C-alpha positions in Angstrom: 91.9 91.4 102.5 95.8 90.2 101.4 97.1 90.9 99.1 95.9 94.4 98.4 96.2 96.9 96.0 95.3 100.2 96.8 95.0 104.1 94.8 96.7 106.5 96.8 96.0 110.3 97.7 97.7 113.1 98.9 97.1 113.9 102.4 97.6 117.1 103.5 101.1 117.4 102.0 102.3 114.7 105.3 100.7 111.3 103.7 99.0 109.0 101.1 95.6 108.0 101.6 93.2 105.0 100.4 89.8 104.0 101.0 89.8 100.0 101.9 87.3 98.0 100.6 85.8 97.1 104.3 86.0 98.0 108.0 89.1 96.5 109.8 88.0 95.3 113.1 89.8 97.9 115.8 88.8 95.7 118.6 91.5 95.4 121.0 94.0 97.6 119.4 96.2 99.5 121.4 96.0 103.1 121.9 96.1 105.2 119.3 99.5 107.3 118.6 100.7 109.9 116.8 102.0 108.7 113.0 106.2 109.1 112.5 107.5 109.2 108.5 106.9 105.8 107.4 104.3 104.3 109.4 101.1 102.4 107.6 98.4 103.7 109.8 94.7 103.0 109.6 92.6 106.0 110.8 89.2 104.2 112.5 86.7 107.1 112.2 86.9 107.1 108.1 88.2 103.5 107.5 91.2 104.3 105.2 94.9 103.7 105.0 97.3 106.1 105.0 101.2 106.0 104.7 102.7 108.9 105.9 106.0 110.5 104.5 106.2 112.9 107.2 105.4 113.2 110.4 101.7 113.1 111.4 99.8 114.7 114.2 100.8 115.1 117.2 97.3 113.1 118.4 94.6 111.7 116.4 91.4 110.1 118.5 91.3 106.8 115.9 94.8 106.6 114.7 96.2 103.3 114.8 99.7 102.3 113.5 99.9 98.7 111.5 103.5 98.7 110.5 106.3 100.6 109.2 107.7 100.9 105.8 111.7 101.4 104.7 111.4 103.7 102.0 112.3 107.2 101.4 110.0 110.3 102.2 110.8 111.1 98.4 109.2 107.6 97.0 106.0 107.4 100.0 105.2 110.8 98.9 105.1 110.1 95.3 103.4 107.1 95.8 100.0 106.4 93.5 99.5 102.7 94.2 100.6 100.5 96.3 100.3 96.4 97.1 100.5 95.2 100.4 100.9 91.4 101.2 101.4 89.2 103.7 104.9 88.5 105.0 106.3 85.2 104.5 
């Protein structure tokens, strides 16, 4: 799906969320963990992507951490759009 440009919306004041164009295959995914500020996560039950600018829920079935952003909470909290590309 990369590169991928997504419009972001607020998620309970702790993150920004966006719908993905199609579902991700989560077979073989690691055990869900609590999201921390800066984490990029896939919430499997809804099929969306989330960027947390504050620590997320302490536990959530289906919350799969995909990576981490090195950006300040203020930048993530105000983001309205993101473009994700594969690393070289």
